[in-house]
C-alpha positions as CSV (number, residue, x, y, z in Angstrom):
1,X,133.8,75.4,81.6
2,X,130.2,75.6,82.8
3,X,129.4,73.4,85.8
4,X,126.0,71.7,86.1
5,X,124.0,73.4,88.9
6,X,120.7,72.8,90.6
7,X,118.0,75.2,89.4
8,X,116.9,77.8,91.8
9,X,120.2,77.7,93.9
10,X,122.8,80.4,94.5
11,X,125.2,78.2,92.5
12,X,123.0,78.5,89.5
13,X,122.8,82.3,89.9
14,X,126.6,82.5,90.3
15,X,127.0,80.3,87.2
16,X,124.6,82.6,85.2
17,X,126.7,85.6,86.5
18,X,129.9,83.9,85.2
19,X,128.2,83.1,81.9
20,X,127.1,86.7,81.4
21,X,130.6,88.0,82.4
22,X,132.5,85.7,80.1
23,X,135.5,83.4,80.5
24,X,136.3,82.1,84.0
25,X,140.0,82.7,83.5
26,X,139.2,86.4,82.8
27,X,137.0,86.5,85.9
28,X,139.8,85.1,88.0
29,X,142.2,87.6,86.6
30,X,139.9,90.5,87.0
31,X,139.1,89.6,90.6
32,X,142.7,88.7,91.4
33,X,141.8,85.3,92.7
34,X,142.7,81.7,91.7
35,X,140.7,80.0,89.1
36,X,139.9,77.3,91.6
37,X,138.2,79.9,93.8
38,X,136.0,81.0,90.8
39,X,135.1,77.3,90.2
40,X,134.4,76.9,93.9
41,X,131.6,79.5,93.7
42,X,129.4,77.0,91.7
43,X,130.4,73.9,93.6
44,X,127.5,72.1,95.3
45,X,128.5,70.7,98.7
46,X,126.6,69.6,101.8
47,X,129.2,71.2,104.1
48,X,128.7,74.8,102.9
49,X,126.0,76.2,100.6
50,X,128.4,77.4,97.9
51,X,128.4,80.7,96.2
52,X,131.1,83.4,95.9
53,X,131.7,86.3,98.2
54,X,129.4,89.2,97.6
55,X,132.3,91.7,97.3
56,X,133.5,89.7,94.3
57,X,130.0,89.5,92.7
58,X,129.7,93.2,93.3
59,X,132.9,93.9,91.5
60,X,131.9,91.6,88.5
61,X,128.5,93.4,88.3
62,X,130.2,96.9,88.3
63,X,132.5,95.9,85.5
64,X,129.7,94.2,83.5
65,X,126.2,95.1,84.7
66,X,124.7,92.2,82.8
67,X,126.6,89.9,85.1
68,X,124.7,91.4,88.1
69,X,121.3,90.6,86.7
70,X,121.3,86.8,87.5
71,X,122.3,87.6,91.1
72,X,119.6,90.3,91.4
73,X,117.0,87.9,90.0
74,X,118.0,85.2,92.5
75,X,117.9,87.4,95.6
76,X,114.7,89.2,94.4
77,X,113.0,85.8,94.0
78,X,114.3,84.7,97.4
79,X,112.7,87.8,98.9
80,X,109.4,87.0,97.2
81,X,109.8,89.6,94.5
82,X,111.1,90.1,91.0
83,X,114.0,92.0,89.4
84,X,113.3,94.1,86.3
85,X,116.4,95.7,84.7
86,X,116.1,99.4,84.0
87,X,117.3,100.9,80.7
88,X,117.7,104.6,81.0
89,X,116.4,106.4,77.9
90,X,113.9,108.8,76.6
91,X,112.4,112.1,77.7
92,X,110.2,112.3,80.8
93,X,107.1,113.3,79.0
94,X,107.4,110.2,76.8
95,X,107.9,108.1,79.9
96,X,104.6,109.2,81.4
97,X,102.9,108.4,78.1
98,X,104.4,105.0,78.1
99,X,103.3,104.3,81.7
100,X,99.8,105.4,80.8
101,X,99.8,103.1,77.7
102,X,101.1,100.1,79.6
103,X,98.6,100.6,82.4
104,X,95.8,100.9,79.8
105,X,97.0,97.6,78.4
106,X,96.8,96.0,81.8
107,X,93.3,97.3,82.3
108,X,92.2,96.1,78.9
109,X,93.5,92.5,79.5
110,X,91.8,92.5,82.9
111,X,88.5,93.5,81.4
112,X,88.8,90.9,78.7
113,X,89.7,88.1,81.2
114,X,86.6,88.9,83.2
115,X,84.2,89.4,80.3
116,X,81.7,86.9,78.9
117,X,84.1,86.2,76.0
118,X,86.6,84.6,78.5
119,X,86.5,80.8,79.2
120,X,86.4,81.7,82.9
121,X,85.0,85.2,83.5
122,X,85.4,84.8,87.2
123,X,89.2,84.4,87.1
124,X,92.2,84.4,84.8
125,X,92.8,81.4,82.6
126,X,96.4,80.2,82.4
127,X,96.8,81.9,79.0
128,X,95.2,85.1,80.2
129,X,97.4,85.1,83.3
130,X,100.6,84.7,81.2
131,X,99.5,87.6,78.9
132,X,98.8,89.8,82.0
133,X,102.1,89.0,83.5
134,X,103.9,90.2,80.4
135,X,101.8,93.4,80.4
136,X,102.5,94.0,84.1
137,X,106.2,93.4,83.5
138,X,106.2,96.0,80.8
139,X,104.4,98.4,83.1
140,X,106.9,97.8,85.8
141,X,109.8,98.3,83.4
142,X,108.6,101.7,82.0
143,X,107.7,102.8,85.6
144,X,111.2,102.0,86.8
145,X,112.8,103.7,83.8
146,X,110.8,106.8,84.6
147,X,112.0,106.5,88.3
148,X,115.6,106.2,87.1
149,X,115.2,109.3,84.9
150,X,113.8,111.2,87.8
151,X,116.5,109.9,90.2
152,X,119.2,111.0,87.7
153,X,117.8,114.5,87.6
154,X,117.2,114.7,91.3
155,X,120.6,113.3,92.5
156,X,122.9,113.4,89.5
157,X,124.7,110.6,87.8
158,X,127.1,109.7,90.6
159,X,124.3,109.1,93.1
160,X,121.9,107.4,90.6
161,X,124.0,104.3,90.0
162,X,122.0,102.2,92.5
163,X,118.4,103.1,91.7
164,X,116.7,100.9,94.4
165,X,118.3,102.3,97.5
166,X,115.2,104.0,98.9
167,X,113.7,107.4,98.8
168,X,115.2,110.6,97.5
169,X,117.0,112.7,100.1
């Protein structure tokens, strides 16, 4: 059963993790905890902020990576950033071409937004900003896919499972 949660809270992120993972009975079984403990992770209380232990969330994310995404998005937003999932695929040369293409798209939209054809050539309009955000998200995604490909080659599959842990040794 999905509990109503407050948007932007850890309880909402935990509930999204549960939704991505599947049935809460399965979650309780896979974690070896009571169903009430699983439910407790999304309960809103004034006494304690709610949530579920990070070790449990880590385990859910390792079994089903899509269950980790809502938690990553929550903490990235809390830290003032964004989370962009990486899908490892493609050859390195193709990755560089995709990065170049996406960067070109960002530059093109920037030029259009600041041209005489724009409703506000001195700034981005709301619609232009939304389009540019989509393009930047695509640029970030292909850049991080390229980074993941390089990390896999540099450190091997066993070390490349957590791509954002810092620099290469």
